[in-house]
VEXTIVO-359484 format. One record per residue (C-alpha): residue in one letter; chain; x, y, z. Coordinates in Angstrom, 2 decimals. Example, Ala and Ser with C-alpha at 12.3 -4.5 7.8 and 13.67 -1.06 7.14 Angstrom:
// residues 2
+------+-----+---------+---------+---------+
| type | mol |       X |       Y |       Z |
+------+-----+---------+---------+---------+
|    A |   A |   12.30 |   -4.50 |    7.80 |
|    S |   A |   13.67 |   -1.06 |    7.14 |
+------+-----+---------+---------+---------+
END
This chain:
// residues 406
+------+-----+---------+---------+---------+
| type | mol |       X |       Y |       Z |
+------+-----+---------+---------+---------+
|    X |   A |    1.22 |    8.50 |   -5.99 |
|    X |   A |    0.07 |   12.20 |   -6.80 |
|    X |   A |    0.85 |   14.99 |   -3.62 |
|    X |   A |   -1.96 |   17.26 |   -3.18 |
|    X |   A |   -0.76 |   20.01 |   -4.72 |
|    X |   A |   -1.36 |   18.15 |   -7.85 |
|    X |   A |   -4.82 |   16.96 |   -7.39 |
|    X |   A |   -6.90 |   18.82 |   -9.89 |
|    X |   A |  -10.80 |   18.10 |   -9.37 |
|    X |   A |  -13.93 |   20.48 |  -10.46 |
|    X |   A |  -17.20 |   20.58 |   -8.47 |
|    X |   A |  -20.80 |   20.29 |   -9.27 |
|    X |   A |  -22.85 |   20.71 |   -6.52 |
|    X |   A |  -21.92 |   18.65 |   -3.79 |
|    X |   A |  -20.04 |   15.68 |   -6.36 |
|    X |   A |  -16.36 |   15.97 |   -6.56 |
|    X |   A |  -15.04 |   15.14 |   -9.85 |
|    X |   A |  -11.67 |   14.20 |  -10.92 |
|    X |   A |  -10.56 |   16.48 |  -13.96 |
|    X |   A |   -9.86 |   13.35 |  -15.86 |
|    X |   A |   -7.09 |   13.87 |  -19.39 |
|    X |   A |   -8.67 |   12.19 |  -22.56 |
|    X |   A |   -5.50 |    9.32 |  -22.80 |
|    X |   A |   -6.10 |    9.79 |  -26.78 |
|    X |   A |   -4.66 |   13.46 |  -26.51 |
|    X |   A |   -1.90 |   14.38 |  -29.14 |
|    X |   A |   -0.63 |   16.89 |  -27.15 |
|    X |   A |   -0.62 |   15.22 |  -23.58 |
|    X |   A |    0.83 |   11.64 |  -25.88 |
|    X |   A |    3.74 |   13.79 |  -27.42 |
|    X |   A |    4.15 |   15.75 |  -23.60 |
|    X |   A |    4.28 |   12.15 |  -21.97 |
|    X |   A |    7.12 |   11.48 |  -24.47 |
|    X |   A |    9.18 |   13.94 |  -24.04 |
|    X |   A |    9.13 |   13.49 |  -20.48 |
|    X |   A |    9.40 |    9.84 |  -20.69 |
|    X |   A |   12.91 |   10.54 |  -22.80 |
|    X |   A |   14.76 |   12.04 |  -20.31 |
|    X |   A |   13.79 |    9.09 |  -17.73 |
|    X |   A |   14.82 |    6.83 |  -19.96 |
|    X |   A |   18.32 |    8.66 |  -19.69 |
|    X |   A |   18.13 |    9.16 |  -15.88 |
|    X |   A |   20.29 |    6.29 |  -15.12 |
|    X |   A |   23.38 |    7.43 |  -13.24 |
|    X |   A |   22.37 |   10.90 |  -12.69 |
|    X |   A |   21.57 |   11.98 |   -9.56 |
|    X |   A |   18.23 |   12.65 |   -8.82 |
|    X |   A |   18.79 |   16.63 |   -8.49 |
|    X |   A |   19.88 |   16.94 |  -11.97 |
|    X |   A |   16.65 |   14.82 |  -13.05 |
|    X |   A |   14.42 |   17.27 |  -11.31 |
|    X |   A |   16.21 |   20.08 |  -12.59 |
|    X |   A |   15.79 |   19.18 |  -16.22 |
|    X |   A |   12.39 |   17.98 |  -15.98 |
|    X |   A |   11.95 |   21.81 |  -14.27 |
|    X |   A |   12.79 |   23.18 |  -17.70 |
|    X |   A |   10.40 |   21.01 |  -19.54 |
|    X |   A |    7.24 |   21.26 |  -17.39 |
|    X |   A |    7.95 |   24.52 |  -15.90 |
|    X |   A |    5.95 |   25.61 |  -12.46 |
|    X |   A |    2.77 |   26.95 |  -11.55 |
|    X |   A |   -0.93 |   25.93 |  -11.73 |
|    X |   A |   -0.91 |   25.78 |  -15.63 |
|    X |   A |    1.34 |   23.58 |  -15.45 |
|    X |   A |   -0.19 |   20.90 |  -12.94 |
|    X |   A |   -0.52 |   17.74 |  -15.70 |
|    X |   A |    2.83 |   17.77 |  -16.46 |
|    X |   A |    3.82 |   18.25 |  -12.67 |
|    X |   A |    1.39 |   15.28 |  -12.30 |
|    X |   A |    3.00 |   13.11 |  -15.29 |
|    X |   A |    6.65 |   13.82 |  -13.58 |
|    X |   A |    5.82 |   12.62 |  -10.41 |
|    X |   A |    4.08 |    9.50 |  -11.47 |
|    X |   A |    7.54 |    8.99 |  -13.43 |
|    X |   A |    9.61 |    9.80 |  -10.39 |
|    X |   A |    7.58 |    7.07 |   -8.64 |
|    X |   A |    8.73 |    4.43 |  -11.20 |
|    X |   A |   12.51 |    5.66 |  -10.78 |
|    X |   A |   14.94 |    3.25 |   -8.59 |
|    X |   A |   17.00 |    4.96 |   -6.64 |
|    X |   A |   20.81 |    4.71 |   -4.25 |
|    X |   A |   22.90 |    5.95 |   -2.01 |
|    X |   A |   26.31 |    6.80 |   -3.93 |
|    X |   A |   28.82 |    7.03 |   -1.35 |
|    X |   A |   30.94 |    4.10 |   -0.53 |
|    X |   A |   30.84 |    5.23 |    3.53 |
|    X |   A |   28.42 |    5.88 |    5.47 |
|    X |   A |   27.23 |    9.50 |    4.98 |
|    X |   A |   26.17 |   10.09 |    9.21 |
|    X |   A |   29.27 |    8.98 |    9.84 |
|    X |   A |   31.51 |   11.68 |    7.86 |
|    X |   A |   29.40 |   14.27 |    8.90 |
|    X |   A |   30.34 |   12.82 |   12.22 |
|    X |   A |   33.80 |   13.87 |   11.69 |
|    X |   A |   33.41 |   16.52 |    9.49 |
|    X |   A |   31.57 |   18.32 |   12.14 |
|    X |   A |   33.54 |   17.70 |   15.15 |
|    X |   A |   36.31 |   18.21 |   12.89 |
|    X |   A |   35.35 |   21.97 |   11.25 |
|    X |   A |   34.25 |   22.72 |   15.16 |
|    X |   A |   38.25 |   22.13 |   16.04 |
|    X |   A |   39.27 |   23.93 |   12.72 |
|    X |   A |   37.00 |   26.77 |   13.39 |
|    X |   A |   38.26 |   27.81 |   16.89 |
|    X |   A |   42.01 |   27.57 |   16.12 |
|    X |   A |   41.54 |   29.86 |   12.86 |
|    X |   A |   39.33 |   32.55 |   15.40 |
|    X |   A |   42.17 |   31.82 |   17.95 |
|    X |   A |   44.82 |   32.68 |   15.49 |
|    X |   A |   42.83 |   35.19 |   12.71 |
|    X |   A |   43.40 |   33.13 |    9.78 |
|    X |   A |   40.55 |   32.26 |    7.64 |
|    X |   A |   39.03 |   28.79 |    7.73 |
|    X |   A |   39.95 |   26.50 |    5.54 |
|    X |   A |   37.50 |   23.52 |    4.63 |
|    X |   A |   40.32 |   21.56 |    2.33 |
|    X |   A |   42.35 |   21.02 |    5.19 |
|    X |   A |   38.85 |   20.20 |    7.27 |
|    X |   A |   38.64 |   17.72 |    4.19 |
|    X |   A |   41.75 |   16.37 |    4.54 |
|    X |   A |   41.20 |   15.57 |    8.14 |
|    X |   A |   38.46 |   13.68 |    7.98 |
|    X |   A |   40.21 |   11.47 |    4.83 |
|    X |   A |   42.74 |   11.39 |    7.72 |
|    X |   A |   40.81 |    9.98 |   10.54 |
|    X |   A |   38.60 |    7.51 |    8.15 |
|    X |   A |   41.63 |    6.44 |    6.00 |
|    X |   A |   40.09 |    7.83 |    2.81 |
|    X |   A |   40.88 |   10.85 |    0.44 |
|    X |   A |   39.52 |   14.25 |    0.71 |
|    X |   A |   37.27 |   13.97 |   -2.59 |
|    X |   A |   36.07 |   10.97 |   -1.26 |
|    X |   A |   35.00 |   12.58 |    1.66 |
|    X |   A |   33.87 |   15.72 |    0.16 |
|    X |   A |   31.29 |   13.08 |   -2.08 |
|    X |   A |   30.07 |   10.87 |    1.21 |
|    X |   A |   29.00 |   14.02 |    3.27 |
|    X |   A |   25.51 |   14.94 |    1.92 |
|    X |   A |   25.27 |   11.68 |   -0.46 |
|    X |   A |   22.20 |   10.89 |    1.49 |
|    X |   A |   20.11 |   13.78 |    0.77 |
|    X |   A |   17.47 |   13.29 |   -1.40 |
|    X |   A |   18.61 |   15.49 |   -4.47 |
|    X |   A |   22.15 |   13.40 |   -4.29 |
|    X |   A |   20.38 |    9.82 |   -4.87 |
|    X |   A |   21.40 |    8.59 |   -8.02 |
|    X |   A |   18.93 |    6.95 |  -10.17 |
|    X |   A |   19.65 |    2.97 |  -10.76 |
|    X |   A |   16.98 |    2.28 |  -12.97 |
|    X |   A |   13.53 |    3.74 |  -14.53 |
|    X |   A |   10.70 |    1.27 |  -14.99 |
|    X |   A |    9.71 |    2.02 |  -18.42 |
|    X |   A |    5.91 |    2.56 |  -19.82 |
|    X |   A |    4.05 |    3.80 |  -23.15 |
|    X |   A |    2.78 |    7.45 |  -23.37 |
|    X |   A |   -0.92 |    6.37 |  -23.24 |
|    X |   A |    0.14 |    4.26 |  -19.92 |
|    X |   A |    1.06 |    6.91 |  -18.36 |
|    X |   A |   -1.87 |    9.00 |  -19.23 |
|    X |   A |   -4.32 |    6.34 |  -18.13 |
|    X |   A |   -1.91 |    5.80 |  -14.99 |
|    X |   A |   -2.26 |    9.95 |  -14.61 |
|    X |   A |   -6.31 |    9.48 |  -14.42 |
|    X |   A |   -6.21 |    6.62 |  -11.86 |
|    X |   A |   -3.84 |    8.65 |   -9.57 |
|    X |   A |   -6.13 |   11.63 |   -9.02 |
|    X |   A |   -9.02 |    8.87 |   -8.34 |
|    X |   A |   -6.37 |    7.36 |   -5.56 |
|    X |   A |   -6.12 |   10.88 |   -4.40 |
|    X |   A |   -9.97 |   11.70 |   -3.83 |
|    X |   A |   -9.98 |    8.28 |   -1.86 |
|    X |   A |   -7.18 |    9.31 |    0.55 |
|    X |   A |   -9.68 |   11.86 |    1.61 |
|    X |   A |  -12.73 |    9.88 |    2.16 |
|    X |   A |  -14.61 |    8.74 |    4.82 |
|    X |   A |  -16.04 |    5.52 |    3.58 |
|    X |   A |  -17.41 |    4.24 |    0.26 |
|    X |   A |  -19.66 |    1.81 |   -0.85 |
|    X |   A |  -18.54 |   -0.29 |   -3.55 |
|    X |   A |  -21.20 |   -2.66 |   -6.09 |
|    X |   A |  -19.83 |   -5.31 |   -8.22 |
|    X |   A |  -21.56 |   -7.86 |  -10.75 |
|    X |   A |  -21.38 |   -9.93 |  -13.72 |
|    X |   A |  -18.42 |  -11.36 |  -12.51 |
|    X |   A |  -17.10 |  -15.08 |  -12.23 |
|    X |   A |  -16.68 |  -16.63 |   -8.99 |
|    X |   A |  -13.07 |  -16.36 |   -9.66 |
|    X |   A |  -12.94 |  -12.72 |  -10.27 |
|    X |   A |  -15.14 |  -12.29 |   -7.09 |
|    X |   A |  -12.97 |  -14.31 |   -5.13 |
|    X |   A |   -9.84 |  -12.27 |   -6.42 |
|    X |   A |  -11.86 |   -9.03 |   -4.92 |
|    X |   A |  -12.52 |   -9.98 |   -1.97 |
|    X |   A |   -8.46 |  -11.23 |   -1.11 |
|    X |   A |   -7.50 |   -7.98 |   -2.52 |
|    X |   A |   -9.34 |   -6.13 |   -0.05 |
|    X |   A |   -7.70 |   -8.63 |    2.48 |
|    X |   A |   -3.80 |   -8.07 |    1.07 |
|    X |   A |   -4.95 |   -4.76 |    1.85 |
|    X |   A |   -5.86 |   -4.81 |    5.10 |
|    X |   A |   -8.97 |   -2.95 |    4.93 |
|    X |   A |  -12.11 |   -3.06 |    7.03 |
|    X |   A |  -14.56 |   -3.62 |    4.60 |
|    X |   A |  -17.84 |   -5.59 |    4.95 |
|    X |   A |  -18.96 |   -8.02 |    2.35 |
|    X |   A |  -23.06 |   -8.37 |    0.99 |
|    X |   A |  -24.79 |  -10.55 |   -1.29 |
|    X |   A |  -27.37 |   -8.24 |   -3.70 |
|    X |   A |  -29.55 |   -9.17 |   -6.82 |
|    X |   A |  -28.59 |  -10.08 |  -10.00 |
|    X |   A |  -25.40 |  -11.72 |   -8.46 |
|    X |   A |  -23.80 |   -9.20 |   -7.51 |
|    X |   A |  -21.99 |   -8.12 |   -4.32 |
|    X |   A |  -22.09 |   -4.71 |   -1.98 |
|    X |   A |  -18.56 |   -3.39 |   -0.56 |
|    X |   A |  -18.76 |   -1.50 |    2.62 |
|    X |   A |  -15.36 |    0.33 |    3.06 |
|    X |   A |  -14.33 |    2.32 |    6.05 |
|    X |   A |  -12.35 |    5.91 |    4.47 |
|    X |   A |   -9.02 |    6.56 |    6.48 |
|    X |   A |  -10.61 |    9.91 |    7.58 |
|    X |   A |  -13.07 |    7.46 |    9.75 |
|    X |   A |  -10.84 |    6.18 |   12.17 |
|    X |   A |   -8.72 |    7.62 |   14.64 |
|    X |   A |   -5.10 |    6.72 |   14.02 |
|    X |   A |   -3.02 |    5.50 |   10.92 |
|    X |   A |   -5.09 |    7.59 |    8.69 |
|    X |   A |   -1.88 |    8.24 |    6.54 |
|    X |   A |   -0.99 |    4.12 |    5.90 |
|    X |   A |   -4.44 |    3.36 |    5.79 |
|    X |   A |   -5.62 |    5.83 |    3.32 |
|    X |   A |   -2.79 |    5.02 |    1.03 |
|    X |   A |   -3.72 |    1.35 |    1.24 |
|    X |   A |   -7.59 |    2.53 |    0.32 |
|    X |   A |   -6.16 |    4.11 |   -2.79 |
|    X |   A |   -3.72 |    0.48 |   -3.37 |
|    X |   A |   -6.76 |   -1.16 |   -3.93 |
|    X |   A |   -8.16 |    0.72 |   -6.30 |
|    X |   A |   -6.29 |   -0.34 |   -9.20 |
|    X |   A |   -7.69 |   -4.30 |   -8.40 |
|    X |   A |  -11.47 |   -2.74 |   -8.76 |
|    X |   A |  -10.51 |   -1.43 |  -11.84 |
|    X |   A |   -9.83 |   -5.00 |  -13.11 |
|    X |   A |  -13.54 |   -5.05 |  -13.08 |
|    X |   A |  -15.83 |   -4.92 |  -16.00 |
|    X |   A |  -19.24 |   -3.67 |  -13.99 |
|    X |   A |  -19.06 |   -2.14 |  -10.66 |
|    X |   A |  -20.29 |    1.25 |   -8.92 |
|    X |   A |  -18.26 |    3.41 |   -6.41 |
|    X |   A |  -19.83 |    5.70 |   -4.36 |
|    X |   A |  -17.26 |    7.61 |   -1.79 |
|    X |   A |  -17.91 |   10.39 |    0.98 |
|    X |   A |  -15.44 |   12.45 |    0.39 |
|    X |   A |  -13.87 |   15.64 |    3.73 |
|    X |   A |  -11.90 |   18.16 |    0.67 |
|    X |   A |  -10.10 |   20.93 |    1.25 |
|    X |   A |   -8.76 |   22.66 |    4.13 |
|    X |   A |  -11.82 |   23.03 |    5.65 |
|    X |   A |  -12.91 |   19.76 |    5.13 |
|    X |   A |  -16.00 |   19.93 |    3.65 |
|    X |   A |  -18.09 |   17.64 |    3.03 |
|    X |   A |  -18.61 |   15.95 |   -0.99 |
|    X |   A |  -19.50 |   13.28 |   -2.98 |
|    X |   A |  -16.96 |   10.70 |   -5.55 |
|    X |   A |  -18.53 |    8.44 |   -8.09 |
|    X |   A |  -17.26 |    6.35 |  -10.33 |
|    X |   A |  -17.91 |    3.44 |  -12.84 |
|    X |   A |  -17.03 |    0.80 |  -15.02 |
|    X |   A |  -17.65 |    2.84 |  -18.19 |
|    X |   A |  -15.92 |    5.96 |  -16.68 |
|    X |   A |  -12.83 |    3.77 |  -18.64 |
|    X |   A |  -10.02 |    4.16 |  -15.79 |
|    X |   A |   -7.50 |    1.64 |  -16.84 |
|    X |   A |   -5.80 |   -0.70 |  -13.96 |
|    X |   A |   -2.02 |    0.04 |  -14.56 |
|    X |   A |   -0.97 |   -2.74 |  -11.95 |
|    X |   A |   -0.91 |   -6.45 |  -13.76 |
|    X |   A |   -3.80 |   -8.84 |  -13.26 |
|    X |   A |   -2.33 |  -11.76 |  -11.51 |
|    X |   A |   -4.78 |  -13.09 |  -10.15 |
|    X |   A |   -5.11 |  -13.94 |   -6.29 |
|    X |   A |   -2.99 |  -11.72 |   -4.01 |
|    X |   A |   -1.87 |  -13.45 |   -0.15 |
|    X |   A |    0.28 |  -11.92 |    2.20 |
|    X |   A |    3.36 |  -13.13 |    2.53 |
|    X |   A |    1.72 |  -14.23 |    6.54 |
|    X |   A |   -0.55 |  -16.36 |    4.71 |
|    X |   A |    1.98 |  -17.82 |    2.97 |
|    X |   A |    4.41 |  -18.59 |    5.63 |
|    X |   A |    1.59 |  -20.58 |    7.17 |
|    X |   A |    0.15 |  -22.37 |    4.60 |
|    X |   A |    3.70 |  -23.85 |    3.92 |
|    X |   A |    4.24 |  -24.69 |    8.15 |
|    X |   A |    1.14 |  -26.25 |    7.86 |
|    X |   A |    1.65 |  -27.88 |    4.74 |
|    X |   A |    5.41 |  -29.38 |    5.69 |
|    X |   A |    4.19 |  -30.07 |    9.74 |
|    X |   A |    0.47 |  -31.35 |    9.72 |
|    X |   A |   -0.22 |  -34.57 |    8.39 |
|    X |   A |   -4.06 |  -35.80 |    8.53 |
|    X |   A |   -5.70 |  -32.40 |    7.21 |
|    X |   A |   -5.21 |  -30.63 |    3.70 |
|    X |   A |   -4.95 |  -27.08 |    3.38 |
|    X |   A |   -6.57 |  -25.29 |    0.45 |
|    X |   A |   -5.63 |  -21.17 |    0.07 |
|    X |   A |   -8.46 |  -20.82 |   -2.05 |
|    X |   A |  -11.80 |  -21.00 |    0.00 |
|    X |   A |  -15.28 |  -20.00 |   -1.42 |
|    X |   A |  -16.97 |  -17.09 |    0.22 |
|    X |   A |  -19.31 |  -18.37 |    3.10 |
|    X |   A |  -22.54 |  -16.67 |    3.86 |
|    X |   A |  -22.08 |  -15.49 |    7.61 |
|    X |   A |  -25.68 |  -14.32 |    8.90 |
|    X |   A |  -26.35 |  -11.86 |    5.99 |
|    X |   A |  -22.15 |  -11.24 |    5.81 |
|    X |   A |  -20.06 |  -12.42 |    3.08 |
|    X |   A |  -17.33 |  -14.25 |    5.16 |
|    X |   A |  -14.11 |  -14.70 |    3.09 |
|    X |   A |  -11.58 |  -17.09 |    4.95 |
|    X |   A |   -8.06 |  -17.47 |    4.30 |
|    X |   A |   -7.99 |  -21.40 |    4.24 |
|    X |   A |  -10.46 |  -24.51 |    4.59 |
|    X |   A |   -8.78 |  -27.71 |    6.44 |
|    X |   A |  -10.16 |  -30.21 |    5.33 |
|    X |   A |   -9.63 |  -33.79 |    8.00 |
|    X |   A |   -8.45 |  -36.70 |    5.28 |
|    X |   A |  -10.45 |  -39.19 |    6.83 |
|    X |   A |  -13.70 |  -38.06 |    7.68 |
|    X |   A |  -13.75 |  -34.74 |    4.71 |
|    X |   A |  -14.81 |  -32.71 |    7.63 |
|    X |   A |  -14.00 |  -29.25 |    6.78 |
|    X |   A |  -12.64 |  -26.47 |    9.10 |
|    X |   A |  -12.77 |  -22.69 |    7.84 |
|    X |   A |   -9.79 |  -20.68 |    8.54 |
|    X |   A |   -8.99 |  -17.03 |    9.52 |
|    X |   A |   -5.90 |  -15.36 |   10.48 |
|    X |   A |   -6.20 |  -12.03 |   12.65 |
|    X |   A |   -3.33 |  -10.29 |   12.95 |
|    X |   A |   -2.30 |   -6.91 |   14.52 |
|    X |   A |   -2.70 |   -5.64 |   10.71 |
|    X |   A |   -6.12 |   -6.21 |   10.67 |
|    X |   A |   -8.86 |   -4.67 |   12.39 |
|    X |   A |  -12.89 |   -5.30 |   13.31 |
|    X |   A |  -15.58 |   -6.04 |   15.74 |
|    X |   A |  -13.78 |   -9.35 |   16.96 |
|    X |   A |  -17.13 |  -10.42 |   19.40 |
|    X |   A |  -20.07 |   -9.79 |   16.60 |
|    X |   A |  -17.30 |  -11.33 |   13.67 |
|    X |   A |  -17.71 |  -14.63 |   16.78 |
|    X |   A |  -21.05 |  -13.93 |   17.59 |
|    X |   A |  -22.24 |  -14.42 |   12.86 |
|    X |   A |  -19.34 |  -17.41 |   13.11 |
|    X |   A |  -20.63 |  -19.51 |   15.59 |
|    X |   A |  -24.29 |  -18.67 |   14.37 |
|    X |   A |  -23.60 |  -19.76 |   10.67 |
|    X |   A |  -21.27 |  -21.85 |   11.00 |
|    X |   A |  -20.61 |  -23.78 |   14.15 |
|    X |   A |  -18.20 |  -26.09 |   14.37 |
|    X |   A |  -16.56 |  -25.53 |   11.54 |
|    X |   A |  -14.43 |  -22.31 |   12.02 |
|    X |   A |  -11.15 |  -21.42 |   13.71 |
|    X |   A |  -10.29 |  -17.51 |   13.81 |
|    X |   A |   -6.07 |  -17.16 |   14.34 |
|    X |   A |   -5.83 |  -14.28 |   16.69 |
|    X |   A |   -2.65 |  -12.25 |   17.20 |
|    X |   A |   -2.46 |  -11.36 |   20.64 |
|    X |   A |   -1.78 |   -7.63 |   19.37 |
|    X |   A |   -5.14 |   -7.60 |   18.33 |
|    X |   A |   -7.34 |   -5.51 |   20.88 |
|    X |   A |  -10.53 |   -4.59 |   21.01 |
|    X |   A |  -10.63 |   -1.51 |   23.21 |
|    X |   A |   -9.05 |    0.08 |   26.43 |
|    X |   A |  -11.22 |   -2.81 |   28.01 |
|    X |   A |   -7.47 |   -5.82 |   27.29 |
|    X |   A |   -8.53 |   -8.70 |   26.04 |
|    X |   A |  -11.47 |  -10.44 |   25.12 |
|    X |   A |  -12.36 |  -13.92 |   26.50 |
|    X |   A |  -12.66 |  -15.53 |   23.37 |
|    X |   A |  -13.97 |  -19.28 |   23.70 |
|    X |   A |  -14.39 |  -22.42 |   21.57 |
|    X |   A |  -12.97 |  -21.95 |   17.66 |
|    X |   A |  -10.54 |  -19.62 |   18.37 |
|    X |   A |   -6.30 |  -19.29 |   18.73 |
|    X |   A |   -4.69 |  -16.65 |   20.06 |
|    X |   A |   -0.90 |  -16.63 |   18.94 |
|    X |   A |    2.08 |  -13.96 |   20.02 |
|    X |   A |    4.39 |  -13.41 |   16.91 |
|    X |   A |    3.60 |  -16.29 |   14.14 |
|    X |   A |    0.72 |  -19.13 |   14.69 |
|    X |   A |    1.92 |  -22.61 |   15.28 |
|    X |   A |    0.79 |  -25.17 |   12.46 |
|    X |   A |    0.49 |  -27.96 |   14.86 |
|    X |   A |   -1.79 |  -25.97 |   17.53 |
|    X |   A |   -4.08 |  -24.53 |   14.93 |
|    X |   A |   -4.78 |  -27.89 |   13.41 |
|    X |   A |   -5.78 |  -29.32 |   17.27 |
|    X |   A |   -7.93 |  -26.18 |   17.85 |
|    X |   A |   -9.35 |  -27.50 |   14.34 |
|    X |   A |   -9.84 |  -30.92 |   15.40 |
|    X |   A |  -11.20 |  -29.79 |   18.43 |
|    X |   A |  -14.04 |  -27.98 |   17.14 |
|    X |   A |  -14.65 |  -30.30 |   14.24 |
|    X |   A |  -15.42 |  -33.82 |   16.54 |
|    X |   A |  -12.64 |  -35.49 |   14.99 |
|    X |   A |   -9.00 |  -37.19 |   15.73 |
|    X |   A |   -5.42 |  -35.83 |   15.10 |
+------+-----+---------+---------+---------+
END
């Protein structure tokens, strides 16, 4: 992800336009190849050493924002480690304590402070050689981290990734956005809706004309808390949207130190290419764990983790699971609402009770709070859990709302 100082944008009246690069530019492709060569040879070196080499290649200042941005994206593809056999914090604690004692003794005797003697004393205390103490002393600092490996890419992939990163940096500052998607298969729509849930975004999905859907997503600057984390999740959602062929995105953005209101638009025809693998359906680990537990412990029900979207009072609802009662064929939709998801729970319940009465179970975390008023009186069709939902208890609630026997 690009940091704020590396983001390049232009303005046209009230519109904010990222300064995308031409992914076919021979000059930029050559620059990308130079940087890639440095990173491909980086394994075993420290982060500080690599950064010094890259700084020589790209320079500093406002005229070098593009190569600096390339370098930042390549740095994100590196895996780092703290190269030390000793815990650096423990080594520092001993070193600082013994340094204070040696410094006091040196001041009292009028002799100079002897760093080598301190390292030797620390080594004796920890049972290691003095040079091992010296290496471990600041091994956890960022510049001293060693590069384990680099996730390679091609020059044109880097240029496309840069353009997507510019758009993501804009979305980090949005108050809300609307996306219309059309011309996709049901499987692709389902994948997109799953990505919304996977990234735990506040979203309303509605069907629109021509077999399309409109997604209204809250932006990080519209929230009162956790804006940085939520903004990152919203930015990470963009590559999933880019797998769609036809879409229009419009976002309201607060830009700059004074947060002036701007608009940002993106369309499928703009040429941005997703760098994320098209895996199909994303599933949070909490849902995977519940599905596995349900299938292993609950007889008489068939669980499907690939339900179709459900129209609920003008809103498209995407449940997490469909439970089908084996004897009667009755279906119950299940949605898990953990602390990571926020919505108007009472309004959500009203919609479901009106649209699919007797056909849903909301599995709600005890950490889910509507507001300072405390817990809601939720009634039938709701199962509350503290840490992990118990599959057998969810099945009991499903049987109750469906009017079947376990």
